[in-house]
C-alpha positions as CSV (number, residue, x, y, z in Angstrom):
1,M,34.0,-2.9,67.7
2,N,37.1,-2.9,65.6
3,T,37.5,-1.7,62.0
4,E,37.2,-5.1,60.4
5,A,33.8,-5.6,62.0
6,W,32.5,-2.3,60.8
7,L,33.8,-3.1,57.3
8,A,32.0,-6.4,57.3
9,F,28.8,-4.8,58.5
10,A,29.0,-2.2,55.8
11,A,29.6,-4.8,53.1
12,A,26.6,-6.9,54.4
13,A,24.4,-3.8,54.5
14,S,25.3,-2.9,50.9
15,I,24.3,-6.4,49.8
16,V,21.1,-6.5,51.9
17,G,20.1,-3.1,50.7
18,A,20.7,-4.0,47.0
19,G,18.9,-7.3,47.5
20,M,15.8,-5.6,48.9
21,G,15.8,-3.0,46.1
22,T,16.1,-5.7,43.5
23,A,13.3,-7.7,45.0
24,Y,11.0,-4.7,45.1
25,A,11.8,-3.7,41.5
26,Q,11.3,-7.2,40.2
27,A,8.0,-7.6,42.1
28,R,6.7,-4.5,40.4
29,V,8.0,-5.2,37.0
30,G,7.0,-8.9,37.2
31,S,3.4,-8.2,38.0
32,A,3.0,-5.5,35.4
33,G,4.9,-7.6,32.9
34,A,2.6,-10.6,33.4
35,G,-0.4,-8.4,32.7
36,A,1.2,-6.9,29.6
37,I,2.1,-10.3,28.2
38,A,-1.4,-11.5,28.9
39,E,-2.8,-8.7,26.8
40,K,-0.1,-8.5,24.1
41,P,2.1,-11.6,23.8
42,E,4.4,-9.9,21.3
43,V,5.9,-7.7,24.1
44,A,7.3,-10.7,25.9
45,P,11.0,-10.1,24.8
46,S,10.8,-6.5,26.1
47,I,9.4,-7.7,29.4
48,I,12.2,-10.3,29.8
49,V,14.7,-7.5,29.3
50,L,12.9,-5.4,31.9
51,M,13.0,-8.3,34.3
52,A,16.7,-8.6,33.9
53,L,17.5,-4.9,34.5
54,P,16.9,-4.9,38.3
55,E,19.5,-7.6,38.7
56,T,22.2,-5.0,37.9
57,I,21.2,-3.3,41.2
58,L,22.3,-6.5,43.1
59,L,25.5,-6.7,41.0
60,F,26.3,-3.1,41.9
61,G,25.7,-3.9,45.6
62,F,28.1,-6.9,45.3
63,V,30.7,-4.7,43.7
64,V,30.4,-2.1,46.5
65,A,30.8,-4.9,49.1
66,V,33.9,-6.2,47.4
67,I,35.4,-2.7,47.2
68,I,34.6,-2.1,50.9
69,L,36.2,-5.4,52.0
70,F,39.3,-5.5,49.8
71,V,40.2,-1.8,49.1
72,S,39.7,-0.4,52.5
């Protein structure tokens, strides 16, 4: 395999890994958040923020993929 193929593989792996991490985190936060909102509805804004935080993991994976592809 040539260098470009390895770079593409590394970029894809960074996005896949970040996506799996984000999915795992959101599943855990979502289920716990739904229970918390059911018991105390006033915590809903905090839970929404906590649901948005794992998305940064995916954004970081995308940034790493862009760096891999365009800087290397």
